[in-house]
C-alpha positions as CSV (number, residue, x, y, z in Angstrom):
1,M,-7.7,10.9,-107.5
2,A,-9.5,9.5,-110.5
3,I,-6.2,8.8,-112.3
4,E,-4.8,7.0,-109.2
5,V,-7.9,4.8,-108.9
6,L,-7.8,3.9,-112.6
7,I,-4.1,3.0,-112.5
8,S,-4.8,0.9,-109.3
9,M,-7.6,-1.0,-111.0
10,F,-5.6,-1.5,-114.1
11,L,-2.7,-3.0,-112.2
12,K,-5.0,-5.2,-110.2
13,V,-6.4,-6.6,-113.5
14,Q,-2.8,-7.1,-114.7
15,V,-2.0,-9.2,-111.7
16,A,-5.1,-11.3,-112.0
17,V,-4.7,-11.9,-115.7
18,S,-1.0,-12.7,-115.3
19,C,-1.8,-15.3,-112.6
20,A,-4.5,-16.8,-114.9
21,I,-2.0,-17.0,-117.8
22,V,0.6,-18.8,-115.6
23,L,-2.2,-21.3,-114.6
24,T,-3.2,-21.8,-118.2
25,V,0.3,-22.3,-119.4
26,A,0.8,-24.9,-116.7
27,L,-2.4,-26.7,-117.5
28,R,-2.7,-26.5,-121.3
29,L,-0.6,-29.5,-122.2
30,P,-2.2,-32.0,-119.7
31,V,-5.6,-30.6,-120.5
32,R,-5.0,-31.1,-124.2
33,R,-3.9,-34.7,-123.7
34,L,-6.8,-35.5,-121.5
35,F,-9.6,-33.6,-123.2
36,G,-8.4,-32.7,-126.7
37,A,-7.2,-29.6,-128.5
38,E,-10.6,-27.8,-128.5
39,I,-10.8,-27.9,-124.7
40,G,-7.2,-26.9,-124.5
41,Y,-8.0,-23.8,-126.6
42,S,-11.0,-23.0,-124.4
43,L,-8.8,-23.0,-121.4
44,W,-7.6,-19.5,-122.4
45,L,-11.0,-18.1,-121.4
46,L,-9.7,-18.2,-117.8
47,A,-7.5,-15.1,-118.5
48,P,-10.5,-12.8,-119.4
49,V,-12.5,-14.3,-116.6
50,A,-9.8,-13.3,-114.1
51,G,-9.6,-9.8,-115.6
52,I,-13.3,-9.2,-115.3
53,A,-13.4,-10.7,-111.8
54,A,-10.6,-8.3,-110.8
55,L,-12.8,-5.3,-111.7
56,F,-15.1,-6.2,-108.8
57,P,-13.9,-5.2,-105.3
58,S,-13.1,-8.1,-103.0
59,I,-15.1,-8.5,-99.8
60,A,-12.2,-7.2,-97.8
61,E,-12.0,-4.1,-100.0
62,F,-15.8,-3.6,-99.8
63,I,-15.7,-3.7,-95.9
64,N,-12.7,-1.4,-95.8
65,R,-14.5,1.2,-97.9
66,L,-17.6,1.0,-95.7
67,Q,-15.5,1.6,-92.6
68,E,-13.8,4.7,-94.1
69,S,-15.2,7.8,-92.5
70,P,-15.7,11.1,-94.4
71,A,-12.8,12.5,-92.3
72,S,-10.4,9.7,-93.5
73,L,-11.5,10.3,-97.1
74,A,-10.7,14.0,-96.7
75,R,-7.3,13.2,-95.3
76,I,-6.6,11.0,-98.4
77,L,-7.6,13.9,-100.7
78,I,-5.4,16.3,-98.8
79,D,-2.4,13.9,-99.0
80,L,-2.7,13.7,-102.8
81,R,-0.2,16.4,-103.6
82,A,1.0,17.5,-107.0
83,P,4.1,15.2,-107.3
84,V,1.9,12.1,-106.9
85,L,-0.5,13.3,-109.6
86,E,2.4,14.2,-111.9
87,H,3.8,10.7,-111.6
88,A,0.4,9.2,-112.3
89,R,0.0,11.4,-115.4
90,L,3.5,10.5,-116.6
91,A,2.8,6.8,-116.2
92,L,-0.5,7.2,-118.1
93,L,1.3,9.0,-121.0
94,V,4.0,6.3,-121.2
95,W,1.4,3.5,-121.2
96,A,-0.6,5.3,-123.9
97,G,2.5,5.9,-126.1
98,G,3.5,2.2,-125.9
99,A,-0.1,1.1,-126.7
100,V,-0.3,3.4,-129.8
101,V,3.1,2.2,-131.1
102,L,2.3,-1.5,-130.8
103,A,-1.2,-0.9,-132.3
104,G,0.5,0.9,-135.2
105,L,2.9,-2.1,-135.7
106,F,0.0,-4.5,-135.8
107,A,-1.9,-2.3,-138.3
108,L,1.2,-2.1,-140.5
109,G,1.6,-5.9,-140.3
110,Q,-2.0,-6.4,-141.3
111,W,-1.7,-3.9,-144.2
112,R,1.4,-5.7,-145.5
113,F,-0.4,-9.0,-145.3
114,E,-3.5,-7.7,-147.2
115,R,-1.2,-6.1,-149.8
116,T,0.6,-9.4,-150.3
117,A,-2.7,-11.2,-150.5
118,R,-4.0,-8.9,-153.2
119,A,-0.8,-9.7,-155.1
120,G,-1.7,-13.4,-154.9
121,K,1.3,-14.2,-152.7
122,A,-0.3,-15.0,-149.4
123,G,-2.6,-17.7,-148.0
124,P,-4.4,-19.9,-147.7
125,A,-5.8,-17.9,-144.8
126,A,-9.0,-16.6,-143.3
127,T,-8.8,-12.9,-142.4
128,G,-10.8,-9.7,-141.9
129,F,-13.3,-8.5,-139.3
130,W,-16.0,-10.2,-141.5
131,P,-13.8,-13.2,-142.2
132,T,-13.1,-14.2,-145.8
133,M,-10.7,-16.7,-147.3
134,V,-7.7,-15.6,-149.3
135,V,-5.6,-17.9,-151.5
136,P,-2.4,-17.6,-153.5
137,S,-2.6,-17.1,-157.3
138,D,-1.2,-20.6,-157.9
139,Y,-3.8,-22.1,-155.5
140,A,-5.4,-24.4,-158.1
141,A,-2.1,-25.5,-159.6
142,R,-0.3,-25.9,-156.3
143,Y,-2.9,-28.0,-154.4
144,T,-4.8,-31.1,-155.5
145,L,-8.6,-31.3,-155.4
146,E,-8.4,-33.3,-152.1
147,E,-6.0,-30.8,-150.6
148,R,-8.2,-27.9,-151.6
149,R,-11.1,-29.6,-149.9
150,L,-9.1,-29.9,-146.6
151,I,-7.9,-26.3,-146.9
152,R,-11.5,-25.1,-147.3
153,A,-12.6,-27.1,-144.3
154,H,-9.8,-25.6,-142.2
155,E,-10.4,-22.0,-143.2
156,R,-14.2,-22.4,-143.0
157,A,-13.9,-23.7,-139.4
158,H,-11.9,-20.5,-138.6
159,M,-14.5,-18.3,-140.2
160,D,-17.5,-20.1,-138.6
161,R,-15.9,-19.6,-135.2
162,R,-14.9,-16.0,-136.1
163,D,-11.3,-16.6,-135.1
164,P,-9.9,-13.6,-137.0
165,T,-12.2,-11.4,-134.8
166,S,-10.8,-13.3,-131.8
167,N,-7.3,-12.6,-133.0
168,L,-8.2,-8.9,-133.3
169,T,-9.3,-8.9,-129.7
170,V,-6.0,-10.6,-128.7
171,A,-4.0,-8.0,-130.6
172,F,-6.0,-5.2,-128.8
173,L,-5.2,-6.7,-125.4
174,Q,-1.5,-7.0,-126.4
175,A,-1.5,-3.3,-127.3
176,I,-3.0,-2.1,-124.0
177,C,-0.9,-4.6,-122.0
178,W,2.3,-4.0,-124.0
179,F,4.5,-3.9,-120.9
180,N,3.4,-7.3,-119.7
181,P,5.5,-10.1,-121.2
182,L,3.1,-12.8,-120.0
183,V,0.4,-11.3,-122.3
184,H,2.7,-11.6,-125.3
185,L,3.6,-15.2,-124.4
186,A,-0.1,-15.9,-124.0
187,A,-0.9,-14.4,-127.4
188,S,1.6,-16.6,-129.2
189,L,0.3,-19.8,-127.4
190,V,-3.3,-18.8,-128.1
191,R,-2.6,-18.7,-131.8
192,M,-1.0,-22.1,-131.7
193,D,-3.7,-23.7,-129.6
194,Q,-6.3,-22.1,-132.0
195,E,-4.7,-23.9,-134.9
196,L,-4.5,-27.2,-133.1
197,S,-8.2,-27.0,-132.2
198,I,-9.1,-26.4,-135.9
199,D,-6.8,-29.2,-137.0
200,A,-8.8,-31.5,-134.6
201,K,-12.1,-30.2,-136.1
202,V,-10.9,-31.0,-139.7
203,M,-9.7,-34.5,-138.7
204,A,-13.1,-35.2,-137.1
205,L,-14.7,-34.4,-140.5
206,Y,-12.0,-36.3,-142.5
207,P,-10.6,-39.0,-140.3
208,K,-9.1,-40.8,-143.2
209,G,-7.3,-37.7,-144.5
210,R,-4.6,-37.4,-141.9
211,R,-1.7,-38.2,-144.3
212,R,-3.0,-35.8,-147.0
213,Y,-3.7,-33.1,-144.4
214,A,-0.1,-33.4,-143.0
215,E,1.3,-33.1,-146.6
216,T,-0.9,-30.0,-147.2
217,L,0.4,-28.4,-144.0
218,L,4.0,-29.0,-145.2
219,K,3.2,-27.6,-148.6
220,A,1.6,-24.5,-147.3
221,H,4.3,-23.7,-144.7
222,A,5.7,-20.2,-144.8
223,R,3.4,-18.9,-147.6
224,G,3.2,-15.1,-147.3
225,L,3.6,-12.8,-144.3
226,N,2.5,-13.2,-140.7
227,S,-0.6,-11.2,-139.8
228,P,-2.0,-10.3,-136.4
229,L,-5.5,-11.1,-137.6
230,A,-5.3,-13.8,-140.3
231,C,-5.7,-17.5,-139.5
232,A,-3.4,-19.1,-142.0
233,L,-3.1,-22.8,-142.7
234,A,0.6,-22.6,-141.9
235,L,2.8,-19.4,-141.7
236,G,6.5,-19.4,-140.8
237,A,7.2,-20.5,-137.2
238,R,4.0,-19.1,-135.7
239,H,2.5,-22.6,-135.4
240,P,5.3,-25.2,-135.0
241,L,4.6,-27.9,-137.5
242,E,6.1,-30.7,-135.5
243,V,3.5,-30.0,-132.8
244,R,0.6,-29.9,-135.2
245,L,1.7,-33.0,-137.1
246,A,2.1,-34.9,-133.8
247,M,-1.4,-33.9,-132.8
248,L,-2.9,-35.3,-136.0
249,G,-2.3,-38.8,-134.6
250,M,-4.2,-38.1,-131.4
251,R,-7.3,-40.3,-130.8
252,R,-10.7,-38.7,-131.1
253,I,-12.0,-37.5,-127.7
254,S,-15.3,-39.2,-126.5
255,V,-18.4,-37.1,-125.8
256,K,-18.2,-37.9,-122.1
257,R,-14.6,-36.7,-121.8
258,D,-15.5,-33.6,-123.9
259,I,-18.3,-32.7,-121.4
260,A,-15.9,-33.4,-118.5
261,G,-13.4,-31.0,-120.0
262,Y,-15.8,-28.2,-120.3
263,M,-16.9,-28.9,-116.7
264,V,-13.3,-28.6,-115.6
265,I,-12.9,-25.3,-117.3
266,G,-16.2,-24.0,-115.8
267,G,-15.1,-25.1,-112.4
268,L,-11.7,-23.3,-112.8
269,G,-13.4,-20.1,-113.9
270,L,-15.8,-20.2,-111.0
271,A,-12.9,-20.9,-108.6
272,I,-11.0,-17.9,-110.0
273,F,-14.0,-15.6,-109.5
274,I,-14.5,-16.8,-105.9
275,V,-10.8,-16.3,-105.1
276,M,-10.9,-12.7,-106.4
277,L,-14.0,-12.0,-104.3
278,L,-12.5,-13.6,-101.1
279,G,-9.0,-12.5,-101.8
280,P,-7.0,-9.8,-100.0
281,T,-7.2,-6.1,-100.8
282,L,-5.1,-5.4,-104.0
283,V,-6.0,-1.8,-104.5
284,L,-2.8,0.3,-104.3
285,S,-2.7,3.1,-101.8
286,P,-1.6,6.5,-103.1
287,L,2.0,6.9,-101.9
């Protein structure tokens, strides 16, 4: 019975998170244009809000549980025969196996990145649970003083916001939701929106350095290996450069519009929570 309940709750969370991801994907571009890249990145908070809200029983579920008599509960327990429990255990084993495999692939990718970084062939990037900046061995020769200042501002913004730790959380969620393609799509878009928001922060600090910053992005493109944790200035195709370069020309968002953007996200989060409480019963019955 406990296994069935856990699977039911897990699937309910998956449905809620998937709906929030679809909503976020639909809204991220117009929100970014209206309120800026930072608000666009914050929009991804709707997915964990939906997942947490799904852990609470809806009002309909709560009423149904109150109306269940001890006799009906006893019948449910009697109906849970061995085949049902066997299927539940098998599903649990398959899920755990997939999660372990994907977590191992992420760990291998991070190990390869760190090995490449120690050899001076990766970076610039911020990485680690306690974020630090790694740079290639030709860092001083490859980048000018002005470019290095922009790179430090970029990676410092990642470290101050603890983005590598956020990326570790995203990788963990990918591992436990390995069967959900929307979670993997969201992970890729989160990383891109994360970089766009940092680009906007750097441009706010150095508004006259747009051209030099764009040149630095191009120069740093595809240096080293991709990492599930590292926040690199530019690695491969993970953060499409044409999108980032186009965003550099975006006008700075006013304080009023910035506040309005956060109010919109707060309203959406509250709406999701209310919908989950008022929504229909999503707990699966043991069949």
